[in-house]
matplotlib code that plots the C-alpha trace (Angstrom):
import matplotlib.pyplot as plt

x = [0.0, 1.5, 0.2, -3.4, -2.9, -3.1, -1.2, -1.6, 1.3, 0.6, 3.4, 4.5, 7.8, 9.0, 7.2, 5.8, 3.3, 1.4, -2.3, -5.2, -4.7, -7.1, -7.5, -8.1, -11.6, -12.4, -15.6, -14.0, -16.2, -13.3, -9.9, -8.3, -9.6, -8.8, -11.1, -9.8, -11.9, -10.7, -11.8, -14.2, -15.9, -14.5, -14.1, -11.4, -11.3, -7.7, -7.0, -3.8, -3.4, -6.3, -8.1, -11.8, -13.4, -16.9, -19.6, -17.3, -17.3, -14.3, -11.1, -7.8, -4.9, -2.0, 1.6, 3.7, 7.0, 9.9, 10.0, 8.7, 10.5, 13.2, 11.3, 8.3, 10.5, 11.5, 8.0, 7.1, 3.6, 1.9, 1.6, 1.2, 4.9, 5.6, 7.4, 4.8, 7.1, 7.2, 3.4, 3.0, 5.3, 3.4, 0.1, 1.2, 2.8, -0.2, -2.4, 0.3, 0.6, -3.0, -5.5, -6.7, -8.6, -6.2, -6.4, -10.2, -10.4, -8.0, -5.6, -1.8, -0.8, 2.9, 2.1, 0.0, 3.0, 5.2, 2.8, 2.0, 5.1, 7.2, 4.5, 5.2, 8.1, 9.0, 7.0, 3.8, 0.8, -1.8, -4.4, -2.0, -1.2, -4.9, -5.7, -3.1, -4.4, -7.9, -6.7, -5.0, -8.0, -10.8, -10.3, -10.9, -14.6, -14.6, -17.1, -14.9, -12.0, -12.2, -9.6, -9.9, -7.3, -7.9, -10.4, -13.2, -11.1, -12.7, -12.8, -15.1, -17.2, -19.5, -19.6, -20.7, -24.4, -25.2, -25.9, -24.6, -27.3, -27.9, -30.3, -32.0, -32.5, -33.7, -36.2, -37.6, -37.8, -39.5, -42.2, -42.5, -42.8, -45.5, -47.5, -47.0, -46.2, -48.0, -51.1, -50.6, -50.4, -47.7, -45.4, -44.2, -40.9, -38.1, -34.4, -34.5, -36.4, -33.7, -36.0, -39.7, -42.3, -45.8, -48.3, -49.5, -52.8, -53.0, -50.8, -47.5, -45.1, -42.7, -39.5, -37.3, -33.7, -31.8, -28.6, -27.2, -26.4, -27.4, -30.1, -29.2, -27.9, -24.7, -23.9, -21.9, -22.3, -23.8, -26.7, -27.1, -27.3, -29.8, -31.9, -31.9, -32.9, -35.8, -36.9, -36.7, -38.7, -41.4, -41.5, -41.0, -43.6, -45.0, -48.4, -47.0, -44.4, -47.2, -49.5, -47.1, -47.1, -44.2, -41.8, -40.4, -37.1, -36.2, -32.5, -32.5, -31.3, -29.0, -25.7, -24.3, -22.9, -22.3, -22.0, -22.7, -26.1, -26.8, -26.2, -28.4, -31.3, -30.6, -30.9, -34.6, -35.1, -34.0, -34.6, -31.2, -27.6, -26.1, -23.1, -23.2, -19.8, -16.1, -13.8, -10.1, -7.6, -4.8, -1.7, 1.4, 2.6, 4.3, 1.5, -2.1, -3.2, -2.2, -4.7, -5.1, -7.0, -10.7, -12.7, -16.2, -19.1, -22.5, -26.0, -27.3, -31.0, -32.3, -33.8, -37.0, -39.7, -38.4, -39.9, -38.8, -41.2, -40.6, -38.6, -38.2, -35.1, -35.1, -31.6, -30.0, -26.8, -27.5, -27.3, -23.9, -21.4, -23.2, -26.4, -24.5, -23.0, -26.5, -27.7, -24.8, -25.7, -29.1, -27.7, -27.8, -30.8, -33.0, -36.4, -37.2, -35.4, -35.6, -33.5, -35.3, -34.2, -30.6, -27.2, -25.7, -22.9, -20.0, -18.1, -17.9, -14.6, -14.1, -12.4, -8.7, -8.0, -4.6, -3.0, -0.3, 2.8, 0.9, -2.0, -4.5, -6.7, -7.5, -9.9, -9.4, -10.6, -8.2, -10.6, -12.8, -16.1, -16.4, -19.2, -18.8, -17.3, -14.8, -16.7, -16.6, -19.0, -16.5, -17.0, -20.1, -22.1, -24.5, -26.8, -30.5, -32.8, -35.3, -34.3, -36.5, -35.9, -35.0, -36.1, -35.4, -36.8, -39.1, -40.4, -41.0, -42.8, -45.0, -45.8, -44.9, -42.5, -41.7, -39.5, -42.1, -44.9, -42.7, -41.9, -45.6, -46.0, -43.3, -44.8, -47.8, -51.0, -53.0]
y = [0.0, 3.3, 6.7, 5.7, 2.6, -1.1, -3.5, -7.2, -9.6, -13.3, -15.4, -19.0, -20.6, -20.0, -16.8, -13.4, -11.7, -8.4, -8.9, -6.5, -3.0, -0.8, 2.8, 4.3, 5.5, 7.7, 6.4, 3.7, 4.6, 4.0, 5.8, 2.4, 1.0, 1.9, 1.0, 0.3, -0.4, -2.3, -1.4, -4.4, -2.8, -5.2, -3.4, -4.3, -3.1, -3.1, -3.0, -3.7, -7.5, -8.2, -7.6, -8.2, -8.5, -6.9, -9.6, -12.3, -13.6, -13.8, -11.9, -12.6, -12.4, -10.2, -9.9, -6.8, -7.3, -5.0, -4.7, -6.5, -9.8, -9.4, -11.6, -9.2, -6.1, -7.7, -8.9, -8.6, -7.8, -10.9, -11.1, -13.5, -13.6, -15.5, -18.9, -21.7, -23.8, -20.9, -20.6, -24.4, -24.3, -21.4, -23.1, -26.4, -24.7, -22.5, -25.6, -27.5, -24.7, -23.7, -26.5, -28.4, -31.3, -33.5, -36.4, -36.1, -36.1, -39.0, -36.9, -37.3, -33.8, -34.7, -37.6, -35.1, -32.9, -35.8, -36.9, -33.5, -31.3, -33.2, -32.2, -28.5, -26.6, -23.2, -24.0, -25.2, -23.3, -21.6, -24.2, -27.1, -25.5, -24.9, -28.5, -29.8, -27.6, -28.9, -32.5, -31.7, -30.0, -32.3, -35.1, -32.6, -32.2, -28.9, -26.2, -23.6, -24.3, -22.3, -21.3, -18.5, -18.8, -15.7, -15.4, -17.9, -20.5, -21.4, -24.5, -25.1, -28.2, -29.4, -32.7, -35.6, -36.1, -32.4, -29.4, -25.8, -23.2, -21.1, -18.4, -20.8, -23.4, -20.9, -19.5, -23.0, -24.0, -20.7, -21.3, -24.9, -24.2, -21.6, -24.0, -27.2, -26.3, -23.0, -24.1, -21.3, -18.5, -16.0, -15.3, -11.8, -11.1, -9.2, -8.3, -8.5, -11.8, -13.5, -13.8, -14.7, -15.3, -16.8, -17.4, -21.0, -22.5, -23.7, -21.0, -21.8, -19.8, -20.4, -18.4, -19.1, -17.7, -18.3, -16.7, -14.5, -11.7, -10.3, -8.3, -4.9, -3.4, -2.1, -5.4, -3.7, -5.2, -2.0, -2.0, -5.8, -5.7, -2.8, -4.6, -7.9, -5.9, -4.4, -7.8, -9.3, -6.4, -7.1, -10.8, -11.1, -8.7, -8.8, -9.9, -12.7, -14.1, -14.2, -16.4, -18.6, -22.2, -23.3, -22.0, -23.7, -22.2, -23.3, -23.3, -26.0, -23.6, -21.3, -20.1, -18.6, -15.2, -13.5, -15.6, -12.5, -12.1, -15.8, -15.1, -12.1, -14.2, -16.8, -14.0, -13.8, -17.4, -17.3, -15.4, -16.1, -16.2, -19.6, -21.1, -21.1, -22.5, -22.0, -21.0, -21.9, -21.6, -23.8, -22.3, -24.3, -24.5, -27.9, -29.5, -29.7, -30.8, -27.6, -24.7, -21.5, -21.5, -21.8, -18.5, -19.2, -17.4, -16.9, -16.2, -13.1, -12.5, -9.7, -6.6, -6.9, -9.5, -13.1, -16.5, -19.2, -21.9, -25.1, -24.6, -27.0, -26.3, -27.7, -28.4, -30.2, -30.5, -27.0, -25.5, -24.0, -22.0, -19.4, -21.4, -24.1, -22.0, -20.7, -24.3, -25.1, -22.0, -23.6, -26.9, -25.7, -23.4, -23.4, -24.9, -27.6, -27.5, -30.3, -30.6, -32.2, -33.1, -34.0, -33.1, -29.7, -29.2, -29.5, -26.2, -23.7, -21.7, -18.2, -18.4, -17.5, -15.6, -15.9, -14.6, -16.6, -15.2, -15.4, -13.5, -16.4, -16.3, -19.0, -19.4, -22.1, -22.8, -22.7, -22.7, -25.1, -24.4, -26.5, -27.7, -27.4, -30.9, -30.1, -31.8, -30.4, -31.1, -30.3, -32.7, -34.7, -31.6, -31.2, -34.3, -34.1, -35.6, -36.8, -37.7, -36.9, -36.3, -32.7, -31.4, -34.7, -35.4, -37.9, -35.2, -32.9, -35.6, -36.5, -32.9, -33.2, -31.6, -34.3, -32.1, -29.4, -31.9, -33.6, -30.3, -29.6, -33.0, -32.1, -28.7, -28.1, -26.7, -23.8]
z = [0.0, -1.1, -2.1, -2.0, -4.0, -3.1, -5.3, -5.0, -5.8, -6.5, -5.1, -5.4, -4.6, -8.2, -9.2, -8.3, -10.7, -10.2, -9.6, -9.3, -7.9, -6.0, -5.2, -1.7, -0.9, 2.0, 3.6, 5.8, 8.8, 11.2, 11.7, 12.0, 8.7, 5.1, 2.2, -1.3, -4.5, -7.6, -11.1, -11.0, -8.0, -5.3, -2.0, 0.5, 4.1, 5.4, 9.1, 11.1, 10.7, 8.4, 5.1, 4.5, 1.1, 1.1, 0.7, 1.9, 5.5, 7.8, 7.6, 5.8, 8.2, 7.1, 8.2, 7.4, 5.5, 5.7, 1.9, -1.2, -1.9, -4.5, -7.0, -6.7, -7.3, -10.6, -11.5, -15.2, -16.4, -17.8, -21.6, -24.5, -25.3, -22.1, -22.3, -22.3, -20.0, -17.5, -17.7, -17.1, -14.1, -12.4, -13.2, -11.6, -8.7, -7.9, -7.5, -5.6, -3.0, -2.6, -3.5, -0.4, -2.0, -4.0, -1.6, -1.4, -5.2, -5.5, -7.7, -7.5, -8.6, -8.8, -11.2, -13.3, -13.7, -14.7, -17.4, -18.9, -18.5, -21.2, -23.7, -23.2, -24.8, -26.3, -29.4, -27.7, -29.1, -27.0, -28.1, -27.1, -23.7, -22.9, -23.9, -21.5, -18.7, -19.3, -19.1, -15.8, -14.2, -15.5, -12.9, -10.1, -11.0, -9.1, -10.0, -8.2, -10.6, -13.9, -16.5, -19.0, -21.8, -23.9, -26.7, -26.3, -24.4, -21.2, -18.9, -16.0, -15.0, -12.3, -10.3, -12.6, -12.6, -11.9, -13.9, -13.5, -13.1, -16.2, -17.1, -19.5, -16.8, -14.3, -16.7, -17.5, -13.8, -12.7, -15.2, -14.3, -10.6, -11.2, -13.2, -11.3, -7.7, -7.3, -9.4, -11.9, -9.3, -10.1, -7.1, -6.2, -8.0, -6.4, -7.1, -10.9, -10.7, -8.6, -5.6, -5.5, -2.8, -2.7, 0.1, -0.1, 1.1, 4.7, 6.1, 4.5, 2.4, -0.6, -1.0, -4.0, -4.5, -7.6, -6.1, -3.4, -5.8, -9.1, -7.4, -8.9, -12.2, -10.6, -8.8, -6.1, -2.6, -1.0, -3.5, -3.5, 0.3, 0.4, -2.2, -0.2, 3.0, 1.0, -0.1, 3.4, 4.8, 2.2, 2.8, 6.5, 7.7, 11.2, 10.0, 7.8, 10.3, 12.9, 10.8, 8.8, 9.9, 7.7, 5.0, 1.9, 0.8, -2.7, -3.6, -6.2, -8.9, -7.0, -8.6, -5.4, -4.7, -1.4, 1.8, 3.8, 2.1, 3.0, 6.7, 6.4, 5.3, 7.9, 10.5, 9.5, 10.6, 14.2, 17.4, 18.9, 17.7, 16.8, 15.1, 11.3, 10.2, 10.7, 7.9, 7.4, 4.6, 3.4, 4.9, 3.9, 0.3, 1.1, 3.2, 2.0, 5.5, 7.2, 7.6, 9.5, 12.8, 12.0, 12.2, 13.6, 12.0, 13.6, 12.5, 14.2, 14.6, 12.3, 13.9, 11.9, 12.1, 12.1, 11.3, 13.7, 12.7, 10.6, 7.4, 4.5, 2.4, -1.2, -2.6, -5.5, -7.5, -9.0, -5.5, -5.7, -3.5, -1.4, -1.9, -0.1, 2.7, 3.4, 3.6, 5.9, 8.0, 8.7, 10.1, 13.7, 13.3, 16.4, 15.4, 12.9, 9.6, 7.0, 3.8, 0.9, -2.7, -3.6, -2.2, -3.1, -5.6, -3.1, -3.5, -0.6, -0.7, -1.9, -5.3, -5.3, -8.5, -10.2, -13.4, -15.2, -17.0, -20.4, -19.1, -18.7, -15.6, -13.1, -10.2, -7.6, -4.0, -1.1, 1.9, 3.9, 5.6, 8.7, 10.9, 14.7, 14.7, 11.9, 9.0, 5.5, 2.6, -0.3, -3.1, -2.2, -1.1, 1.9, 2.1, 2.4, 5.1, 2.5, -1.0, -4.0, -7.7, -8.6, -12.1, -13.8, -17.3, -15.6, -13.3, -16.2, -18.2, -15.3, -14.6, -10.9, -8.4, -5.9, -3.7, -3.3, -2.6, 0.0, 1.7, 2.2, 3.8, 6.3, 7.2, 9.5, 8.1, 9.6]

ax = plt.figure().add_subplot(projection="3d")
ax.plot(x, y, z, "-o")
ax.set_aspect("equal")
plt.show()
């Protein structure tokens, strides 16, 4: 940090490359905190010993260095003229030092290097290098791993047997739910259609969220947060929370977003604080089993009206990221909560962004979200209490919504 600018450097044992930069903004709200904003609108609050990314939960611990490491003082800007071998080595090293899940995925990353590095040389084309990286990443089946290789080159995939949320899928499912589950009644739409609510017969309610973000045109956290607060005030009124007998929360098509917004919704479903999850990050480049001390995060009751009665949460393989951390934040919720459908996608970590010497960009997870007993759900996802089909072709053909119907059976009637 210098002269009102924050410059990130992305370091491995063999490299240092300049990452994003941010400019100082003045409205920190505290004389001990400094706020910086990137060109992409990400806001970081810097305090002595920590950095917090707005919309994320937990703090990133920092340690002051006397000066930049020598390798960083000589760092070159990434560009397409970079040596393919150097790019390969930084790519492999980045995963080797940061990815926590090789053992869980059954992937020997050293063996992957041995089989692929001999194929890379000074004359390797961009297409050939990208193809090699795709082959290396594919066995991870990790939806929080994605690679952008310039132009239209992109790699990302989900757990086998699941489908990534898309606008097309969301649009189809919204219409299907309205016709089949809601009997043709149009729900109230909020937040650019990302949230909807409907009162159901017999004193129950239906709340659908297709993400924890995308609520406003600007997309910055301040406006997204304000919009969610407005939605929650409209849905969780004193009159409605007093008469509701049960609530269905539908996360089956949920592409994630801000974990902080998920905790904010959870705060409308409790009248006392409780443990949500603990967060820790891989902290040793040579040992994938070593992590920082877990930071516990808690659900705090909202100030406005709250619903503390029975809740049925609908999930599936297209419940991703912040949709999963919200689901995890309900595991210890006071009051009855039942999960129905299929397990979630199985990706929880914030995505660590990295740029390679040739300018390609990568995202990978380096964190775990833990239960009170230290369990993680990375990979298989959060299991359900009651298994039902979720938007299968058989469900569509039979004109039924088994998860929704099952949820109503588990909620009391007025």
